[in-house]
N, C-alpha and C positions, 0 to 999 in steps of 0.2 A: 264894847261888846263879848255880848255871851252865843257860844254856838254849842248847841244842844244834837243830839242824835239815837230820835225813839226806832225801831225795831221793831217787827213785828206778825203776824197771825192772824186770819181768821176763817173757819168755810159755814163759804152756805151753800144751798139744792142747790140752789140755778147751775144753770148752765157759764163756763167763759166767758161769750161767747152775750149776757145779759151783766153779765163784773164786766167785762166792756164798756160796754152800751150803757151802764149807770156810771162810769169814771167819764166815760168822754160825750156827755148833754150836760154841760153847764148850768140846764134846769133842773137834772134829777141833785148831783152834786148842790148848789145850793140848799135844795134842803134837809142836807144835813148840818145845818151851819151851826152850829149856836148862835145865843145871843145875836144874829142878828136883824139889822131894823130897816137894811134894802138890799136887793140889787140889782145887775140893769145887766140884758149881755150886750154889749158892743160884738158891731157890723164883722171883725174878726176873728168875730165866738168867743173871746175872752169875755168871765166873769166876773164884774164890779158889784163889788163889798161894802157894805156897812155894814163895822162888828164893834158893839159892848162888852169891852175889851175892863178888864179891873183887872188887878196885884195892890194888898193888898191899899196904898192910900192915894197910890195910882188910879185916877178911871176915868173911861172918857167913848170917844169912837177911833175906830184906825177905819180907813180908806184905802181898800183892797183889790189890784184884781188878780185874777185865778186866772188861768192858762193851761191845755194842754200841751202840751214842746212835743213832746215825743210820744208814737206807739207802735205800737203793735196787732191791728188787733187778735184780740183773742188771747194774746198774751205777758200784751205792761204795755203801765202808763205813764207814764213820766208828766209831775203840773209841778207844776210852780206859779208859787207870785211873789206875789211885795207888797209891803205898803208900808202909809206911817199912820198918822195923825200920834196926839196930845200923850207926851211922854218918849216919842224914842218915832223906833224903824222895824222895820220883820222884815223877811223875807226867805225863804219856803222849795227848796225839791219834794218833793214823794214822788219815790217808784213805788208799780206793783207794777208784782208780777204775778202773772195769774196762770193756771191750769186746771187740767184738770180730774178730779178727785171722787174718785163712785161716780155718783150720780150730778155730782155736781162739783164746786169749785174752791180750791183753796186760794189762797189768795197769801199774800207777802210783799211786805213794806214795809221801808225808810224816812223818812223821816227827817232832812237836814233843816235843821231851822236855825238862821242865824236875827239878831236881838242889838239893838243901838235905840242911845242915848238914853236920860234920864229912867228908865222904866230898867234895863241893863242894872242898873245900879242897883237895881234888888234881894243880891243874892241870888248867884247859881240854883238853889238847892228852891229857894223859892219858884221862881220861874220854869225849874224843873217843875216843878212838881202840878205849874196850875198848867205848863205844856201837857203835861199826861191828861192830866183830870179833860181837856181842850181837846186833846187827842182821839180817847179812850170811848168818851160822849160820840164825838162821827162817828168810828166807826162802829158803835154801837145803835148809831139814829141806822148807818147805812145797810146793816143786818139785817135792820129790823125791815129798813124799803125792803130792797132785795129779796127777802122771803117772802111779801108778802105778796110784791108781782109775780111771787112764780104761780 
């Protein structure tokens, strides 16, 4: 198993309520997932995704279930997910704290990621690099989506 933690923060020009609304909307969350091949929302509000994954010679699709597991309107959101596919399994927790900053919002976030199976044997550095690239792309796309919506 490979355990990886990624912290970060970003600022956007929209109020905390809009950031919170984005983070708790399964369709909006799905819109920023890279390499997504399919999506559906379950009756309980969880998001089911099919995502193309590739690290070195291990490539395939993962089926991932994502849901908001805890939230405080306008203040914080915790998103959890778990999935599996060719070469392994993954589970993660994303904690987001939202605060008013100037005319917009500051979002402090951290991702706690666990990877198991063959894919975990690729080496921590390779996995960490790919995970950081994937997360950075999602955050960048989320910031763009939030700014466009304002």
